[in-house]
C-alpha positions as a Markdown table, in Angstrom:
| # | Residue | x | y | z |
|---|---|---|---|---|
| 1 | Met | 0.0 | 0.0 | 0.0 |
| 2 | Lys | 1.2 | 3.5 | -0.8 |
| 3 | Phe | 0.9 | 6.8 | 1.1 |
| 4 | Gly | -2.5 | 8.3 | 0.5 |
| 5 | Glu | -4.0 | 5.1 | -0.8 |
| 6 | Gln | -7.5 | 4.4 | 0.4 |
| 7 | Val | -8.5 | 1.0 | 1.6 |
| 8 | Ile | -12.1 | 0.1 | 2.5 |
| 9 | Leu | -12.3 | -1.9 | 5.6 |
| 10 | Glu | -15.0 | -4.5 | 6.4 |
| 11 | His | -17.1 | -1.8 | 8.2 |
| 12 | Arg | -17.0 | 0.4 | 5.1 |
| 13 | Ile | -14.8 | 3.0 | 6.9 |
| 14 | Pro | -11.9 | 4.1 | 4.6 |
| 15 | Leu | -8.4 | 3.7 | 5.9 |
| 16 | Ile | -5.7 | 6.0 | 4.5 |
| 17 | Ile | -2.1 | 4.8 | 4.6 |
| 18 | Met | 0.2 | 7.5 | 5.9 |
| 19 | Lys | 3.9 | 8.3 | 6.0 |
| 20 | Leu | 5.5 | 9.1 | 9.3 |
| 21 | Ala | 4.5 | 12.7 | 10.0 |
| 22 | Leu | 5.1 | 15.2 | 12.7 |
| 23 | Ser | 2.4 | 17.5 | 14.1 |
| 24 | Gly | 3.0 | 21.2 | 14.4 |
| 25 | Arg | 1.4 | 20.8 | 17.8 |
| 26 | Leu | 4.9 | 20.1 | 19.0 |
| 27 | Trp | 5.6 | 23.8 | 18.9 |
| 28 | Glu | 2.4 | 25.0 | 20.4 |
| 29 | Thr | 2.5 | 26.8 | 23.8 |
| 30 | Pro | -0.2 | 28.7 | 25.8 |
| 31 | Gln | 1.3 | 31.9 | 24.3 |
| 32 | Gly | 1.0 | 30.6 | 20.7 |
| 33 | Pro | 3.5 | 28.7 | 18.4 |
| 34 | Ser | 7.1 | 28.8 | 19.5 |
| 35 | Leu | 8.3 | 28.5 | 15.9 |
| 36 | Ser | 7.0 | 30.2 | 12.8 |
| 37 | Leu | 5.8 | 28.0 | 9.9 |
| 38 | Ala | 9.0 | 28.9 | 8.0 |
| 39 | Glu | 11.0 | 27.6 | 11.0 |
| 40 | Gln | 8.8 | 24.5 | 11.5 |
| 41 | Ile | 9.2 | 23.0 | 8.0 |
| 42 | Pro | 13.0 | 22.8 | 8.0 |
| 43 | Ala | 12.8 | 21.5 | 11.6 |
| 44 | Val | 10.5 | 18.7 | 10.5 |
| 45 | Ala | 13.0 | 17.6 | 7.8 |
| 46 | Glu | 15.9 | 17.9 | 10.2 |
| 47 | Leu | 14.1 | 15.6 | 12.6 |
| 48 | Gly | 13.8 | 13.0 | 9.8 |
| 49 | Tyr | 10.0 | 13.3 | 9.1 |
| 50 | Gln | 8.6 | 13.1 | 5.6 |
| 51 | Gly | 5.2 | 14.6 | 6.4 |
| 52 | Phe | 3.8 | 17.5 | 8.4 |
| 53 | Glu | 0.5 | 18.4 | 10.0 |
| 54 | Leu | 0.1 | 22.2 | 9.6 |
| 55 | Arg | -1.8 | 23.6 | 12.5 |
| 56 | Tyr | -4.8 | 25.8 | 11.7 |
| 57 | Pro | -3.4 | 29.0 | 13.3 |
| 58 | Leu | -0.3 | 28.9 | 11.0 |
| 59 | Leu | -2.2 | 28.5 | 7.7 |
| 60 | Pro | -0.4 | 31.0 | 5.5 |
| 61 | Pro | -2.3 | 33.8 | 3.8 |
| 62 | Arg | -2.7 | 33.6 | 0.0 |
| 63 | Ser | 0.2 | 36.0 | -0.4 |
| 64 | Glu | 2.6 | 33.4 | 1.2 |
| 65 | Trp | 1.3 | 30.3 | -0.5 |
| 66 | Glu | 4.0 | 30.1 | -3.2 |
| 67 | Ala | 6.9 | 30.6 | -0.7 |
| 68 | Thr | 5.4 | 28.0 | 1.6 |
| 69 | Arg | 5.0 | 25.5 | -1.2 |
| 70 | Glu | 8.6 | 26.1 | -2.2 |
| 71 | Leu | 9.8 | 25.6 | 1.4 |
| 72 | Leu | 8.0 | 22.3 | 1.6 |
| 73 | Gln | 9.5 | 21.2 | -1.7 |
| 74 | Arg | 13.0 | 22.4 | -0.8 |
| 75 | His | 12.9 | 20.3 | 2.4 |
| 76 | Asn | 11.2 | 17.3 | 0.8 |
| 77 | Val | 8.3 | 17.6 | 3.4 |
| 78 | Gln | 4.8 | 16.8 | 2.4 |
| 79 | Leu | 1.8 | 18.5 | 3.9 |
| 80 | Val | -0.1 | 15.5 | 5.3 |
| 81 | Phe | -3.1 | 17.5 | 6.6 |
| 82 | Thr | -4.3 | 20.5 | 8.4 |
| 83 | Ala | -7.3 | 21.0 | 10.6 |
| 84 | Ala | -10.1 | 23.4 | 9.7 |
| 85 | Gly | -11.3 | 26.0 | 12.1 |
| 86 | Gly | -14.8 | 24.5 | 12.4 |
| 87 | Ala | -17.4 | 22.5 | 10.5 |
| 88 | Pro | -19.0 | 24.7 | 7.8 |
| 89 | Ser | -22.3 | 25.2 | 9.6 |
| 90 | Thr | -22.6 | 28.9 | 8.9 |
| 91 | Pro | -21.8 | 31.1 | 5.9 |
| 92 | Glu | -18.7 | 32.4 | 7.7 |
| 93 | Lys | -17.5 | 29.0 | 8.7 |
| 94 | Lys | -18.1 | 27.7 | 5.2 |
| 95 | Asp | -16.0 | 30.6 | 3.7 |
| 96 | Asp | -13.2 | 29.7 | 6.2 |
| 97 | Phe | -13.5 | 26.0 | 5.4 |
| 98 | Ile | -13.1 | 26.8 | 1.7 |
| 99 | Arg | -10.0 | 29.0 | 2.5 |
| 100 | Val | -8.5 | 26.0 | 4.3 |
| 101 | Leu | -9.3 | 23.6 | 1.5 |
| 102 | Asp | -7.8 | 26.0 | -1.1 |
| 103 | Thr | -4.7 | 26.5 | 0.9 |
| 104 | Val | -4.2 | 22.7 | 1.4 |
| 105 | Gln | -4.8 | 22.1 | -2.3 |
| 106 | Phe | -2.2 | 24.7 | -3.4 |
| 107 | Leu | 0.3 | 23.4 | -1.0 |
| 108 | Gly | -0.1 | 19.9 | -2.4 |
| 109 | Gly | -1.9 | 18.3 | 0.6 |
| 110 | Lys | -4.6 | 15.7 | 0.2 |
| 111 | Phe | -6.5 | 15.9 | 3.6 |
| 112 | Val | -8.3 | 18.3 | 5.9 |
| 113 | Lys | -9.2 | 17.3 | 9.4 |
| 114 | Gln | -12.4 | 18.4 | 11.1 |
| 115 | Ile | -13.8 | 16.9 | 14.3 |
| 116 | Pro | -17.6 | 17.0 | 14.6 |
| 117 | Lys | -18.4 | 18.3 | 18.1 |
| 118 | Ala | -22.2 | 18.7 | 18.0 |
| 119 | Glu | -25.2 | 17.1 | 16.3 |
| 120 | Ala | -25.5 | 20.1 | 13.9 |
| 121 | Asp | -22.0 | 19.2 | 12.7 |
| 122 | Arg | -23.4 | 16.0 | 11.0 |
| 123 | Glu | -24.9 | 18.0 | 8.1 |
| 124 | Ala | -22.0 | 20.4 | 8.1 |
| 125 | Met | -19.6 | 17.5 | 7.7 |
| 126 | Arg | -21.6 | 16.3 | 4.7 |
| 127 | Val | -21.1 | 19.9 | 3.2 |
| 128 | Ala | -17.4 | 19.7 | 4.1 |
| 129 | Ala | -17.0 | 16.4 | 2.3 |
| 130 | Glu | -18.7 | 17.9 | -0.8 |
| 131 | Leu | -16.5 | 21.0 | -0.7 |
| 132 | Gly | -13.4 | 18.8 | -0.3 |
| 133 | Ala | -14.5 | 16.5 | -3.2 |
| 134 | Glu | -14.8 | 19.5 | -5.5 |
| 135 | Arg | -11.1 | 20.2 | -4.9 |
| 136 | Gly | -9.8 | 16.6 | -4.6 |
| 137 | Ile | -9.2 | 16.9 | -0.9 |
| 138 | Lys | -10.4 | 14.2 | 1.4 |
| 139 | Val | -12.1 | 15.4 | 4.6 |
| 140 | Leu | -11.2 | 13.4 | 7.7 |
| 141 | Thr | -12.6 | 13.2 | 11.2 |
| 142 | Gln | -10.7 | 11.8 | 14.1 |
| 143 | Tyr | -11.2 | 9.3 | 16.9 |
| 144 | His | -11.2 | 12.0 | 19.5 |
| 145 | Ser | -12.5 | 12.7 | 23.0 |
| 146 | Asn | -15.4 | 15.2 | 23.5 |
| 147 | Ser | -16.7 | 14.7 | 20.0 |
| 148 | Leu | -19.3 | 12.7 | 18.1 |
| 149 | Thr | -16.4 | 10.3 | 17.2 |
| 150 | Glu | -15.1 | 9.6 | 20.7 |
| 151 | Thr | -16.2 | 6.0 | 20.8 |
| 152 | Val | -16.3 | 3.1 | 18.2 |
| 153 | Ala | -20.1 | 3.1 | 18.4 |
| 154 | Gly | -20.1 | 6.9 | 17.9 |
| 155 | Ile | -17.8 | 6.6 | 14.9 |
| 156 | Glu | -20.0 | 3.9 | 13.3 |
| 157 | Gln | -23.1 | 6.0 | 13.8 |
| 158 | Phe | -21.5 | 9.1 | 12.5 |
| 159 | Phe | -20.3 | 7.4 | 9.3 |
| 160 | Glu | -23.7 | 5.7 | 8.8 |
| 161 | Thr | -25.6 | 9.0 | 9.1 |
| 162 | Val | -23.3 | 11.2 | 7.2 |
| 163 | Asn | -22.6 | 8.5 | 4.6 |
| 164 | His | -20.3 | 10.4 | 2.2 |
| 165 | Pro | -17.5 | 8.7 | 0.1 |
| 166 | Asn | -15.2 | 11.7 | 0.6 |
| 167 | Leu | -15.2 | 11.4 | 4.4 |
| 168 | Gly | -12.5 | 9.4 | 6.2 |
| 169 | Leu | -11.2 | 8.7 | 9.7 |
| 170 | Ile | -7.9 | 9.3 | 11.4 |
| 171 | Tyr | -7.3 | 6.7 | 14.1 |
| 172 | Asp | -5.3 | 8.5 | 16.7 |
| 173 | Ser | -4.4 | 5.8 | 19.3 |
| 174 | Cys | -3.3 | 8.4 | 21.9 |
| 175 | Gln | -7.0 | 9.4 | 22.2 |
| 176 | Ile | -8.0 | 5.9 | 23.6 |
| 177 | Pro | -7.3 | 6.7 | 27.3 |
| 178 | Phe | -9.5 | 9.8 | 27.0 |
| 179 | Ser | -12.3 | 8.4 | 24.9 |
| 180 | Glu | -13.6 | 5.0 | 26.1 |
| 181 | Glu | -13.4 | 2.9 | 29.2 |
| 182 | Leu | -11.7 | -0.2 | 27.9 |
| 183 | Pro | -10.7 | -3.1 | 30.2 |
| 184 | Phe | -7.0 | -3.7 | 30.0 |
| 185 | Ser | -5.6 | -6.9 | 31.5 |
């Protein structure tokens, strides 16, 4: 299987094969990011990672897209995904979601992450999946605490009700202790 390849599992939930990637969360502090985006990309490469999660607050403005893409290419780092600022449930959030999608598309990314927090986000996630499909960007939710996808049952219900082929799942195993009570022996 190759990076970015989609595999449909028995439960009809797509699985995306990923490279080893580093999250920009590494440089987040209560005061904001400790490194700029221009500093994070070379650091990712120096640490030996091939992929990078660009954090939402550091999305470059359109005027910096070209320089950011060149920086990614120069350091042989691929934008794995970035999170959106919210499900597109209002006209303002939809405009911002489109901005995120367009940025990711220009930078050569394939995925945008959005975690559904409330019931109203189900329809918004369907809209997000449509907007992503128009641009060739897969929209991913995440196994994540305090969300509609914080349990296996919640994930299954979410995918059954939203039911969109351009919606996928990030399985983040570090969320397990915060999401479900699982017996460990």
